C-alpha positions as CSV (number, residue, x, y, z in Angstrom):
1,M,-35.4,-29.1,-16.5
2,A,-32.0,-28.5,-16.5
3,P,-30.3,-28.6,-13.2
4,G,-29.3,-24.6,-12.9
5,T,-31.9,-23.7,-14.0
6,L,-35.4,-22.0,-12.7
7,G,-39.0,-23.0,-12.8
8,A,-41.7,-20.8,-14.3
9,H,-43.3,-20.0,-10.2
10,E,-39.2,-19.6,-9.5
11,A,-38.9,-17.1,-12.7
12,L,-42.4,-15.6,-11.3
13,E,-40.8,-14.5,-8.0
14,V,-37.3,-13.4,-9.0
15,H,-39.1,-11.3,-11.2
16,E,-41.6,-9.8,-8.7
17,L,-38.8,-9.5,-6.2
18,L,-37.1,-7.5,-9.4
19,N,-40.0,-5.0,-9.7
20,F,-39.9,-4.3,-6.4
21,K,-36.7,-3.7,-5.3
22,T,-36.2,-1.3,-8.6
23,L,-39.8,0.5,-6.9
24,C,-37.8,0.7,-3.9
25,A,-34.6,2.3,-5.6
26,A,-36.7,4.9,-7.4
27,K,-38.3,6.1,-4.3
28,S,-35.7,6.4,-2.4
29,K,-34.0,8.0,-4.8
30,L,-36.8,10.5,-5.6
31,L,-37.6,11.4,-2.2
32,Q,-34.0,11.9,-1.5
33,G,-34.7,15.7,-3.1
34,L,-37.5,16.3,-0.7
35,V,-35.6,14.7,2.4
36,F,-33.8,18.2,4.5
37,D,-31.9,15.7,7.2
38,Q,-28.7,14.7,6.0
39,E,-28.6,11.6,7.9
40,L,-31.5,10.6,6.7
41,K,-30.0,11.2,2.7
42,D,-26.9,9.6,3.8
43,L,-29.8,6.5,5.2
44,M,-31.6,6.5,1.5
45,E,-28.5,6.6,-0.3
46,K,-27.4,3.4,1.4
47,D,-30.6,2.0,1.3
48,V,-30.6,3.1,-3.2
49,Q,-27.4,1.6,-3.3
50,Q,-28.3,-1.8,-1.9
51,S,-31.2,-1.6,-3.8
52,L,-28.8,-1.9,-7.0
53,R,-26.7,-4.5,-5.7
54,D,-29.8,-6.7,-5.2
55,I,-31.7,-6.2,-8.6
56,S,-28.1,-6.8,-10.5
57,N,-27.8,-10.5,-8.6
58,L,-31.4,-11.0,-8.7
59,Q,-31.1,-9.9,-12.3
60,S,-28.4,-12.5,-13.0
61,L,-30.7,-15.2,-11.2
62,Y,-33.9,-14.4,-14.0
63,Q,-31.1,-15.6,-16.9
64,K,-31.3,-18.8,-15.2
65,A,-35.3,-18.9,-16.2
66,S,-35.9,-22.2,-17.7
67,F,-38.2,-20.5,-20.1
68,Q,-37.8,-17.4,-22.5
69,T,-40.0,-15.5,-24.6
70,E,-39.2,-13.3,-27.6
71,I,-40.6,-10.3,-28.6
72,P,-42.2,-10.2,-31.6
73,E,-41.3,-8.2,-34.2
74,F,-45.0,-7.1,-35.3
75,R,-47.7,-7.3,-33.0
76,P,-51.4,-8.1,-33.6
77,T,-53.7,-5.1,-34.4
78,P,-56.3,-4.3,-31.6
79,I,-59.6,-4.7,-33.0
80,L,-61.2,-1.6,-32.4
81,D,-65.6,-1.3,-32.4
82,K,-66.7,0.2,-35.5
83,G,-70.4,0.0,-34.7
Protein backbone atom coordinates (compact mmCIF):
# COMPACT_ATOMS: atom_id res chain seq x y z
CA MET A 1 0.00 0.00 0.00
CA ALA A 2 1.32 3.42 -0.92
CA PRO A 3 2.09 5.85 1.89
CA GLY A 4 -0.73 8.28 2.59
CA THR A 5 -3.48 5.92 1.45
CA LEU A 6 -6.18 4.29 3.53
CA GLY A 7 -6.46 0.58 3.97
CA ALA A 8 -9.73 -1.15 3.17
CA HIS A 9 -10.84 -1.29 6.82
CA GLU A 10 -9.99 2.38 7.31
CA ALA A 11 -11.89 3.38 4.18
CA LEU A 12 -14.90 1.40 5.42
CA GLU A 13 -14.83 3.19 8.76
CA VAL A 14 -14.58 6.60 7.06
CA HIS A 15 -17.50 5.60 4.85
CA GLU A 16 -19.56 4.68 7.93
CA LEU A 17 -18.70 8.03 9.53
CA LEU A 18 -19.76 9.83 6.35
CA ASN A 19 -23.10 8.05 6.42
CA PHE A 20 -23.60 8.88 10.09
CA LYS A 21 -22.71 12.59 9.74
CA THR A 22 -24.94 12.90 6.66
CA LEU A 23 -27.84 11.41 8.59
CA CYS A 24 -27.19 13.72 11.55
CA ALA A 25 -27.13 16.81 9.33
CA ALA A 26 -30.33 15.81 7.55
CA LYS A 27 -32.12 15.09 10.82
CA SER A 28 -31.08 18.39 12.42
CA LYS A 29 -32.09 20.33 9.31
CA LEU A 30 -35.45 18.57 9.11
CA LEU A 31 -36.28 19.00 12.79
CA GLN A 32 -35.54 22.73 12.73
CA GLY A 33 -38.92 23.23 11.10
CA LEU A 34 -40.64 21.57 14.08
CA VAL A 35 -38.88 23.56 16.80
CA PHE A 36 -40.29 26.83 18.13
CA ASP A 37 -37.54 27.74 20.60
CA GLN A 38 -35.07 30.08 18.86
CA GLU A 39 -32.10 29.05 21.00
CA LEU A 40 -32.67 25.41 20.12
CA LYS A 41 -33.03 26.31 16.42
CA ASP A 42 -29.74 28.20 16.56
CA LEU A 43 -28.05 25.24 18.24
CA MET A 44 -29.43 22.88 15.60
CA GLU A 45 -28.20 25.19 12.82
CA LYS A 46 -24.72 25.17 14.40
CA ASP A 47 -24.90 21.37 14.38
CA VAL A 48 -25.81 21.36 10.68
CA GLN A 49 -22.94 23.71 9.80
CA GLN A 50 -20.44 21.64 11.83
CA SER A 51 -21.72 18.44 10.24
CA LEU A 52 -21.24 19.92 6.77
CA ARG A 53 -17.63 20.83 7.63
CA ASP A 54 -17.07 17.32 9.01
CA ILE A 55 -18.56 15.75 5.87
CA SER A 56 -16.24 17.82 3.69
CA ASN A 57 -13.21 16.75 5.72
CA LEU A 58 -14.25 13.10 5.66
CA GLN A 59 -14.81 13.22 1.89
CA SER A 60 -11.28 14.50 1.32
CA LEU A 61 -9.96 11.75 3.59
CA TYR A 62 -12.06 9.10 1.81
CA GLN A 63 -10.42 10.01 -1.51
CA LYS A 64 -7.22 8.49 -0.12
CA ALA A 65 -8.77 5.02 -0.15
CA SER A 66 -6.41 2.40 -1.54
CA PHE A 67 -9.04 1.08 -3.93
CA GLN A 68 -11.36 2.52 -6.53
CA THR A 69 -14.51 0.85 -7.74
CA GLU A 70 -16.16 1.82 -10.98
CA ILE A 71 -19.92 1.64 -11.39
CA PRO A 72 -20.68 -0.59 -14.35
CA GLU A 73 -22.61 0.99 -17.19
CA PHE A 74 -24.80 -2.07 -17.61
CA ARG A 75 -26.01 -3.95 -14.60
CA PRO A 76 -26.89 -7.63 -14.71
CA THR A 77 -30.50 -8.54 -15.30
CA PRO A 78 -32.06 -9.95 -12.11
CA ILE A 79 -33.19 -13.55 -12.18
CA LEU A 80 -36.96 -13.69 -11.77
CA ASP A 81 -38.87 -16.72 -10.66
CA LYS A 82 -41.02 -17.53 -13.69
CA GLY A 83 -42.51 -20.71 -12.25
